[in-house]
Structure formats: structure tokens, C-alpha cells
N, C-alpha and C positions, 0 to 999 in steps of 0.2 A: 450403524444401526444399532440400537440397544434391543437385543432379543431377550424374551422372557427368562428370568432366572428361578430356578427351583433349588429347593434345599432337600437333598435325599434324606437327610436325617429326620426329616419331618415325617416321611413314609415308614422309615425303618424303627424309629424310636419314639416317635411323638404320640400324642394321643389320638383317639379315633376322629377327633374333629381336625387336628393338623394332618393326619393321614388323608381324610377326605378331600380337604382343600388341595393338598398336593396333587391327588389324582385328577381333580377338576381343572386346576391350573395347568397341568401338564396336557391333558387332552385337549383343552381349547387351543393352547399353543400349537399342538401338532395339526390341529385342524386349520388354523389361521396363518400359521408361519412355517411351521414344518421343522423348526430348530428350537432347542432350549439351550441355555447355559445351566450347568448343574454344579453345585456346591456341595461340600461334604459328601464327595462321591466315593470316598474309601481308597482311592488309588494315592500312595503316599507320594508327597512332592520328592522326597529323597530318591524315590525308585524312578521316577519321571525323569529327573536330573541325571541319574545313572544310566538309563536307558539312551538319552541323548548324548551323553558322552561316549558310549559305546558304538551307537550307530555312526557318529561322526568319524570315529577311528575307522570303521569298516569301510564307510565310503572314501576316504582318504587313501585306501590302499591302491596300488597301481591296477589299471584294468585287467591285466592278465591274471592277476591274483583274484580278482571278484569273478572273472569268469569261470573259474574252478568251480563256483557255486551256482552257476546257471546250468539247470539239468534239463536237457532235452525230454519233452514228453510229459512235463508236469504242468504245462499251461501256465507257468509263473506262479502255482498255487503253493510252492515251497522253494525257499532259496532266492537267487538273485535274479532279477531281470534286469537287462542291459539298457541303456539309454535309448529313448525312442521306439521301443517295442510295442508300447500300448497306446491306443487312441480312443476317443469317446466314441459311443455308440452314434453312427450317422456322420462322422468325420473322418476324413481320410489323412488329415495332418496329425503326425505322431506327438504325443505330449513330451514336453521338455523335462523328463525325469528318469531316474533310475529307481529301483526300489527293492527291497528283501522281504520275503513273506515267511511268517511263522504261523504253524497251524496247530490243531488239537493235539494233545497227548491223551490218549485213552489209557486210564491207569486202573481200570476195573476188568471185567470179564465181558464186557459188551463186545459181540461179535462185529460191531460196526468198525472197530479197528482196522479190519482188513481193507476196508474202503479207502483209508486215508495213507497217502506216503508219509514215510518218515520225515522229520524235519531235518534239515541240512545243517550240519554242525560246521560252525567257523573256528579255524584253529588259531588265526592271526590274532584275534582281539580276546584276551584272557576271559572276561566275565560275560561275553557276547550271549552265549547260548543260556547260561542260568539266569540272566537278567531277563532276557525275552520270556523265559518260562514263567518267571514271577510275574512279569507285567501282564502276560496272557490271563493268568489265573485273576489278577486283580481287575482286569478289564471286564472279564466274563462274569465275575461275581456282581459288579455293578450293573452290567447289562441285565442280568436277571432280575434283579430288583426293579429296574426300569420296565421291563416287560410285565411284571406282576402289577405294577400300577397301571400300565396300558389296558392289561386284561380287565381290571376292574372298570375303567372307564368305559370300556366296550361291552359291560354288562356280562362279561365271562366270568368264571371261576378264577380266583387270584392266580392259581398256579397252572392256568391253562398251557402256558408256553414251557413250563419247566422241564418235562419229559422231552419236548421236541428240542429243546436247545443243550440239553445234557449230552455231553459227547457230540454235540453238533459241529458243523462244518465250519466254524468261525476262523477268522484270519486277522492276524495282527501284521499290519503292512507299515514298513519304515520306508519312507520315501526321501530322497535327495533331489532337490531341483538344483543343479549346478550353476556357477556363474555364468553370466551370458558374456560371451566373447566376440560375437559378431552381431551386426544389426539384425534383429529377429524379424521373421517374415509376419509375426503376429504378436499382438500384445499380450497373448494368452499362454500361459505356462501348461495349464491342464484345461482343455476345452470343456464347455458346459456340459453337464451330465447329471444323472442322478444315480444314486447308489443301488447296488443289486439287492441287497440283504434285507433283513428285518429292521435293525437300527444300527446307526454307527456312532461310535464313541470317539472323540477325537481331542486329545490334549492340545493345549495351545502351540502353535507351530513357532518355529524359530524367528519367523518374520511374517509380517502381514502379507495379504494377498488373496484370502478367501473372500468371495463374495457369493450373495445368494441372489436368486431372481424373486422378487415380490411379486404379489398378486397384481400390482399395478404395472408390471413388465419392466420394473427398473432394478438395475444392478445395485447392490448394496453391500459395503465392505461388513465383515464380521470378524471381531476379535474377542477371544475369551480373556477374561482376567486372570491373573495369577489364582491358583487354587480352583480353577473352575475347568471342567470339561464340556465341550459342546456335544449334544447328542440330537441326531437328526433321523428322520424316517426313510427307510429305503423302499424299493419297489416292490419286494416281497409283502411288507406290511401294507402297502397301499393296495396291492392286488386282493390281499386276505380281507381288507376292510371296505372293498368295492368303492374307493377313492374317498372314504370318510377321513382317513388320515393320510396326508398327502406327503409324497415323496419330492421334496423340494430340489429345484435345478440349482446347481452351483459350480463354481468354476475357480480357478486360480489364475491371477493375473501378474504379469511382470512387474517388478518394482521400478521405481523412478531410475533414470539412467545413472545418478549418482550411487546407486545401490547394486548395479549390475555386477560388479567385482565379488558380490557375496553370495553364499549358498542359502537355500531355504530348506529345512527339514521339517517333516511333518510324520505323524504316526497316529492314523486311524485304526480302530479296531471294528472290523465288520462282523457284526454278530449274525451267525447263519444258523438255521436250524438243520436237523438231520435231513438228508437228501429224500426220505420217503414222505416228509410232512406234505400234506395237501395244501395248496394255496388257493383252493376254490373259495370263492367269496362267502364270507359269513352269511347265513340267512338273516341275521339280525340287521345287517347292513343293505339288506336288498328290499325295495318296496316300489311302489308306483312312480314316485319321484326319482327314484335311484335304481334304475333296473340293473341286473347284472351285467357288468362291463368288460369282464374278462372271462375266456375259456379256462376250464380246469386244467391245472398242470400241478406237478410235484415242485418242491424246491430244488431237487436234483436237476430236473429237466429245464427248469427256467434257468439255473445257474449255468448249465452247459451252453444253452442258446446265448445267454449274455457273452460269455467268454469268447464264443466265436465272433460276436458282433463287434467285440472291442480289440479282436486281433491277437488275443492270447492263446486261441485254441484254433486249430485248422479243421 
């Protein structure tokens, strides 16, 4: 499937005409598809290549070394999460993946720093920690720009989300789907799900497998081209907009048997706000045809609920 492509430079550096056209195209895509491919997003190709190199080195370590970085009590929000720990909401089958999560570094005097655990430092891969830090900052910058465009589309102030996501609880997740060594019970590596957060930024994975569920209830493969990142709506933004912007259902399927011996690596950036942000439906998104669909909840309360549903928190 060819998903809509937008050029972020039109929003950041273009004329008012180009900026307006970007906002309209982005908003319509999020209403109709839920995914866009973004070019000129500002995350350097060299940095992306460097991250994948470091990530592959980490996941190639012996399991006992990786387990040093699986910290009980963090619900997988920092450090390593071993194979089969997470499952999709509503599914008992574990996803066929292991992952490493890197979170917010609060570098000003914001007291919210006390809410976040420290990032887990890996010693065996030389540039691992510094590269994830650089990547996190780059994705965060691109994500803020995308939210500014979404704000305009929703009729809000362009900087509506800025303070909510400054020092927000965003997560960079490095995922490894190991080679398939026995006949799998299912054709699915990661069961169908919707993301929890506001928006997700995803650089091209090392292999195909991502599929989205269309409005026609058909699964369609999605692959971003080199130089593009895929950005989709998450459940928090869907709740906030009372379903105006849809969180798209997606999954990762197994490769053909001839590729079972290969790994798949993926690296989504889940852009979260601060925990005290209200996700109460915007009044501008509620009318007689679209009554309020969700009870009021904060981002922190909703995240806690979802982490329990997917098995990362007890």
C-alpha cells in the first residue's frame, strides 16, 4: 500500500501556502489512514545507520549479559525486556521479540525528573548510550513539529502540545525479532495492536513485515522508502480528538520460510506527554453527531492501565 507522503520541510521552512497544504494533507491522512510517510524529517541517515549497528551488537550479546539490563520493577520502561514478555492487549500469545527501551533525560530544573527512572547504561557496546541519546533528541524534535501541524489542523494554537511534551514520558524502543527456529504457532510476530501514545515515529525496519488494517478490514503491508519515517496516530491522540484522528491497528507478520533464518530489527519512538496531561476529549471534537466517546483520564493513568493490559506491569 502506498501511504500518503508528506514533506516536513514544507511545514518548517516553506511559505504559508506550503505550510497550510502540509497541515491539510497530514490531517486528512490521519483521519482516513492513520499513517503517513515523512521525508525531510531531520533525523540524519548516518545516525539511523549508527543506531542500527549498535542495536544489532547489543542483541547479539549472550542472553546472560543482556539479562543484566532487565531491571525488575521498571515495567520494561527502561533497559532490556527479554523475549516473550510482552503481548498485545486482548491477546494471551506473547510477541516474538525482545527489546531495549531508552527514555527521557531531563536536563533543566523541571521537578518531573523525579518521576522518571534513570536510563540503563550498557557497557559492552561502545557507542550504545550516546547514540541512543542523540537519536532520542532527533526523534523528539521531529515529533514536536508533527504535533504542531496536528494542532493547527485541529484548530488549536500551534504550540498547544509543546509544554505537554517538553520533558514528556517518550520512549525510544529498539526491537529485535530473532530468527525463527521452530515451526511457529502463528503467522504473527507482533499481534495486532494500537500504540498507546500520542504519535509514533518509526524509521524503516531492517525487513518487511509491518501491516496496517484498512477501513475495508484488509491487512496491507507498509514499507517506508529510504530517507522516510512512518508516523502514526496513537490511542492518546485518538482519545483527545474523540476519534477524529484514528489510531490505526497494525501488526508485524512472520517472513516467508526462506527468510526464517534472519532477524528483524525495528526502532519506534513513542511520543508521550507528561503524565498529568488530561486526555479529556477536546470540546471542539464533540457535537451531536460525535458525542463524547471516552471518560476523562490523564496520560499517566492511561499509560498505567495499558501497561497492565499488555503484561509489562502487574
